[in-house]
N, C-alpha and C positions, 0 to 999 in steps of 0.2 A: 926537173930542178925542184929542190925542196923549198918549203915556205921560208926557212931560215936563210937560204941562199938568196931568195928574192928580197927579203926584208932588210938584210944586213949586208953591206959590202964585206969582202973578205977581211979587211983590216979592222972591222968592228964586230965584236963578239957580244951578242945579246944574252944576258943572263936569263931572260925569260925563255928564249929558245933553248938554251943549254938545259935548263931544268925540264922543260917540256919534252925534249928529245930523250934525255936520260931516263925519265920516268916511263916513257912509252917503250923504250928498248930494254929497260931493266938494268941499265948500266948506272954506276954511281956518278953523280954530277961531279964535274971537275973542280968546283970551287965552293963546296958546301960549308966548310969550316969558316972561311973568310966572312961569308954573309952572316953566319950565326954569331961570330965574334962582333961584327958591326952592330947587329941587333942588340946584343947584350950590352955593348958600350953605350948605344943610344938610350936604352932603357935606364941605365945607371945615371947617365948625365941628366936625363930628363927628371928622374926622381930627385936627385940632389938639387937641381935647379928649383923645382916646384916646392921643395921643402923650405926654401927661403920665404915662401908666402904663408907658411902654415899657421903662424901666430897673428898675422896682420888681419885686421878687420875694419871695415868702413861702416859696420852696423847696417848691412844691407837688409832691405825689407824681406827678401825671400829666403835667406839662409836658414832661419829657424824652423821652417815648415817641416823639412825631413827630420831634423834633429828632434823636434817635439813629437813628431809621429813615432820615432823610435823610442822616445821616453815613455809615451803612452803604452806602447807594446810591452816595454819592460815592467810597467806598472799593472800589467794584466788586461789592458784594454785591447779590443779587436777593431781594426780599421773597418769603416763603413757602419758597423753595428754600434760602436760606442763613440766614434768621432768621425767627422766628415773629412773625406779625402777624394778629390775628383780625378786622380790618376791611379794606375794600377799599382799593386802594393810592393813591388820588388825592392825599390830603393829604401823604404823605411825598414824592411826586414834585413837588408844588407847592413845598414847602419846599426840596427839593434843587435845583430850578431857580432859586429865589431866591438860594440860596447860590452857585450856579455863576455867576450873572450879577452879583450885587451884593456878594458877599463873605460869608464864613462868620462870622456873628456873631448874637448873640441879638437885637440891635436890628433887623437885617434881617428875621428871622422875625417879630418882634413888629410890624414895619411892615406885613407881609402881613396880620396879624390886624386891625390898625387899618383898613386899606383894606377888608377884608371886612366889618367892622362898620359902616363908614361907608356902604358900598353897601346893607347891610340897612336902615340908617336912612332912606336916600332912598326905598327901596321902601315902607317903613312909611308915609312921608308920602304918596307917590303913590297907594297903595291907599286910605288913609284919606280923601284929598282927594276921591275920586270920589263919596262920599255925605255928606261932612261939610264944614263950613266950614273955611277956612284956619286959623283959630285952633285948632280942635280937632285938625286934622291936624298942626299944629305941636306941640301938646301930646304927641301920640302919638310924633312924631319926637324930641321932647326926651326922652321916657322911653326910647326906643331908644338915644339917645346915651349917657345917663347910667346906665341900669339894665339893660343887656343885656350887651354885650361887657365893659364896665367892671366888671361884677359878678364876672367871673372872667377877667381879661385874661391869658390864657395861650396858648401855641402848642399848640392842640389841633385834632384833626380835626373836632370838633364845629362850630367856628365857620366853617370852610370849607364844611362841609355845609350849615349854616344859610344862608350867603350864597347858595349856588347854589339852595337851596330857595326862598328869597325871590325870586330872579330868575326861577325857573320859574313861580311863581304870578303874578308880574307879566306874564311872557310870555304865559301862557294867557289872562289878562284882556285883554291887548292883541290877542291873536288873536281873541277873541270880539268885541271892539269893532270892529276894522278888517277882519277876515277876510282879512288879507294873508298870502300864502303864507310870507313870510320869518319871520313870528311862529310859524308851525307848525313850521318847521325849528328855530327857536330853542327852542321849548318842548320838543321831543323831545331836542335836544342837552343842554339844561340839566338835564332830568330824569335823563338817563343819567349826566351828570357828578355830580349829587347822589348817585346810587346808587353810583358808583365812588369816592366819597369816604367815604361811610358807608352800608352796605347797609340798615340799619334805617330811617333817615330817607328814603332814596330809595324803598324799598319802600312805606312808609307814604304818602309824597307821591303816588306813582304810583297807588296804590289809591284815595286820596282824590279825585284828579282824575278817575279813571275813574268813580267813583261820582257825582261832580258832573255829568259829561257824561251819564251814563245817566239821572239825575234830570231833566235838561233835555230829554232825548230822549223819555223815557217819560211823565213827568208834565206837563211844560210844552209838549210837542209841538213842541220846537224843536231844530234840528240846524244848528249853525254850522260843522260840518266837512264840506267837500266832499271828493270823492275825491282831488283834488290835495293838500288839506290832510292827509288821512290818509297819503298816500304820503310827504309831506315829514316828517310826524311820525315815521313809521317809519324813514325814512332818518336823520333827526337822532338818533333814539334808538339805532339799531343800529350806526351808524358808530363811536362811541366804544367800544362793546363789542367790535366786530370788531378794532379796533386794539389793544385791551387783550389779547385772546386771542391775536392775532398776535404781540405782543411777548413774552408769557409762554410762548407755544409755542416761540418762537425760543430762549428761555432754558431750555426743558425743565422748566417748573415749573407747568404747568396743573393737574395732579392735586393737587399740594400746595397750590396756590392755592385750588382749590375746597374742599379739606378745611378750610383755615383760615377761609374765608368761612362755612362751615357750623358751625364749631367753637362759636360762641356759643350756638347753639340747644341744645347739649347741656351746656354748662358755665357760661356767663356768669350765668344767672339763679340758679344754686344759692346763691351767696353775695351777689348783688347785689339780690335781691328785697326791696323795702321797701314800706311802706304808702304810699298816694297822698299826695303832697305832703310826704314825709319831709324834715325840715329839716337833717339832717346836723350838728346842733350837737355840738361836742365835749363831753367829760365836764366837768361843772360849769357849763357855759354856761347851762343852764336855770335853775339857782338864781340865777346872777348877773343874769340878765335879769328874772326874775319876782319875786324875793324880796329884792333888795338896793336900797338907796337910798331917798330920800324919795318920797312919793306922786307928786309932780309929775315926778320923775325917772323913776319907773316908767312913768307915763303916756306920757312922751316915748319911752321905749324900746319900749313896746307899739305906738305909732304907727309907729316906725321899722322894726320887724320885720314889721308887718302886710302890706307888699307880698309877703312870702314866702308868705302865705296867699291873697292876692288873685290872684297870677299863675297858680297851678294851677287857680283857678276859671274863668279866661278860656277855655281850650279846651273846658270843659264848656258854657260859654255859646255857643261856636261850634257845638257839636253840637246844642244846643237850637234855635239859629237855623236850622240846616240842616233839622231836623225840621219846624219851623214853616213855612219857605218851601216845603218839599216838599209838605206838606199843603195849603197855600194854592194852590200851582200845580196840584195834582191836583184840587182843588175847582173852580177857575176854568177848568181845561183850557187855561190859558195862564199867562203871567207877565209882569211888567213888566221893563223894562231893569234897574232896580236889583235886582229880585228875582233875576234871572239872575246878577248880580254876587255877591249874597250867597250863592247856592247854590254857585258856583264856589269862592269864597274860603273859605267855612265848610267845604265838603267837603274842600278841601286841608288846612285846619287840623285837621279831624277825623282825617284820615289820619296827620298828623304826631303827633297825640295817641296814636294806636294804636302808633306807633313807640316812644313813650316807655313805654307800658304793657308792651310786649314786652321792653324793656331794663331800665330802672330808673326808677321813678316818683318820684324825689326832687326837691327844689326846684332842684338844680343842673341837671338835665336839662330841667326846664321853662324855666329861665332861658336855656339854650342856644337855645331857640326863641322867646324873648321878643319879638323884632321882629314875628313873625307874630301873637302874642297881643295886642300893643298895637293892632293894627288892629281887633280885636274890641272892645277897650276904647274905642277911638275911636267905634265904632258906638254903644256904650252911652251915651257922654258927649254925642254930638252928631249921630247919624244923623237925617237929615230924615224917614226913613221910619218911625221909632218915634214915634207921636203919642199915647202914653199920657199923660193929664193928670197922673197921679201922678209918672211919670218926668220929665215936663217941669218939675214943681216941684222935684224932687230934684236935677236935673242941676247947678245952681249949687253945691250943697253937695258933690256927688260930685266935681266938678272941683276945688274947694278942697281936699277931702280927698286926692285923688290927688296934687295938686301938693305938699302938705305931707308926706304919708307917703313918697312916692317921693323927694322932695327930702331928707328926713332920712336915708333909706337911702343915697342917693348921697353925702350929706355925710359919713357914716361911712366910705364907701369912700375919698373924697378925703382925709379926715383921716388915715387910715392911711398913704396914700402920701405925703402932705405931711410926716408926722411921721417918715418914714424918713430916717435920717441916716448909717447905716453903709454905706460904700462898699467893695465887694470887687472887686479888680482880677483878673478871671479871664482865661483865655486866649481867651475869646469876647467880651470887652468888660467894661465896668464894670457891676456889678449893685448896686443900692441895696436895702438890707434894713432892717427896723424894729429888729432886734436883731443883735448881733454873731454872725457865723458863723465858726467856727474850722476848719471842714472844708476849705473851698476852699484857703486858704493852706497848710495842712499837706499836703494831697494834692499841690498844685503844687510844693511844696518837696521831695517825696519820690518822686513818680512823674513820669517824663518824658512829654512830649506824644507821643501815638501809642502808648504802652504799654497793655497790658491791665490793667484794674482791674475786679474784680467788685464792684458795689454791690448788696448784698443786705439785705433782700429787695426794696425798692421805693423808689427815688428816682433814676431814670436821668438826671435833670437834672445831677447831679454829674458823670456821665460826660461830658456835653456841655460843661459849663462848664470842666472841667479838661482837655478834649481827650484823653480816654482812651476806650478801647473795652472793652465787656464781652466776655470770652472765651466766654460762653455764647450759645446761639442765641436767647435772649430777654433783654430788657433789664430786666424786672421779674418778680417772682413774688408772686402773691396767693394765700394759702392758701385752699383751698376752691373757688377758681375754676380756677387752674392745676392740672394733674393730677400725680399721683405720677411718671408717665413723664417729664414735663417737669422735675420736680425731679431725676430721675436724669440727665437731659441736662445740667443744670448741674453736677452732681457729675462727670460724665464729662469735661466741659470743663476742670474744675479738675485732674483727673487727667492729661489729655493735654497741655494747654497749660502747666500749672504756672505760673500767674501769680504773680508775686512778692508782690503785695499784694491785700488784700480790705478793702472798707469795709463793715462789718457793723453792723446795728442790732439788738441783742439784745432790746430792749423793744418791738419792732414789734407784737407780739401785743396789747399794751394798746390799740392804735388800732382793733383789729378790732371790738370791741363797739359802738362808736359809728358807725363808718364802714360796716362790713359786718355788721350785726347778725344776718343769716341764715346766717352762716358756721358749719358744723358744728364743734363743740368738738374733735372728734377731729382735724380738719384743722389746728387751731392747736397742739394738744399735740404731735403727731408732726411733726417738721421734720427730715428726714434731711439737708438741705443745711446747716442750722445745726450739726447734730451733726458733719458732716464738717469744717466750718470750724473748730470748736472743737478737734477732734482734730489737725488738721494745720497750724493757724496760731496764732500767739501775738500778744498785744496789745502794740502799741507806744505808742499814745496814745488817750486818751478825748477825743472831740470833740463839740461841740454845734452844732446848726443854729439858724437864726433862729427856729424854732418850738419851741426847747428840746428837740428830739429828740436822743437820745444815740447817737452812732456810735462804733465802735471801729475804729481803723486797725490792721490786723493784717498780719503778714508770715509767710511760710512758716517752719516750724520749721527752724532752722539758718541762716536769713537774718538779716542785720543790719538793725536799724531805720533806720540811716543810709544 
């Protein structure tokens, strides 16, 4: 009896087994066009949906980092040599390329994020569809559309890394299914590009895939990699690295590049360490959620925020699934087709979980990888290989809960965007905000495009939107993470370049307790850059952001505010 006959009753046809059987026998799959049409439809719907968010901005602290990195590249600067960046260079070069080809605007960069997110959604569907019905796969894809990139629709290196990680997992599954050499080359190249966009995700993904392969080789006694596959995997993986080192060697910056790549190992975790699934709620949000409103209102709020606790559970479920399938394969001295699939995908998910644990295990970093976790959720909701009677009875209720809870969470996101009515005409295009922002108009009226403007300590998006450049070799400063030496570099740039204006947030330390709770108090109290600014610059105007943060526009002593 074949694996497909064991796994699926005669009345249930598994698309995973159809594809596997067809490619092994050389026959054409019976339903190729339907899945291709569904994938194209899902990509289109996802793209149109995410485009709803492309102009909205909450002036997030992190968004301007990649944007300003791309701007520096377009101005002839080289990462690591001319400015500080502690992750691998892929994302800033992707955005710089988009700007070069399609124009320098926030909409162009956001469109790149929308395309990346839509690609992730398609992969979520295709991976889920291999062991689940189309309806369950569509539920997983719907969650990826509404509750992944949309959760934090910003121009960040994380989303580019996630898209390449998803493509890598899909490529390795296709390699295992078809054993075609082209998929080996694609797997190696995509894994390398993931690492070159964000070293933590890439390292975790590569480790997870290696573990999955070893489990299949040792416990299941299966080896789907021939010598030609290994050669192409190596070529695909090493070629992007070779080109990267060749380029930065030409720019005389290999040593500084390697130092910056290793920098997070010594500094990032100091202030970014949080407990597993940390929610990042601002001050007062907990009381507003749990202790205000009528009982039914509180219940609705509890359901709406519950996905924030469900998503961090899913990678743990992937680890448990990996352990179960490994033990099962070891006991049977073999494994079924679907079991091999579970081992590969859950091993990759486990590696990605390790990358989060090494960096920052808060809800935001889990949501960055949500498209991969939703595949695991699809298994729980509809995998044909889980035949537990209890789970079978619970599944209809779980599906209803998932649709309601994640639907409410997404409704809150859409409500915030739809309620935004303030339009700011920036030098990088129109930005829509929920509240009035007085910073952009004032800065654009008093600082010319292309001039230096230090935004301190942390909101480089203002540099990008106003088309100004930081005189310092880093675009933001986080107390407790960035070093005293880097603070001195900012001071030195103020002394040497003597920028006329500074945009300074004196109350930034108040955000530290909720956002970076592990920050040493001494790092917050002692701020030599702020002291230098106060001594050498005077206040011209007090300005507010859309999130009610207070900035001071300051000019050098002796300069006119006009």
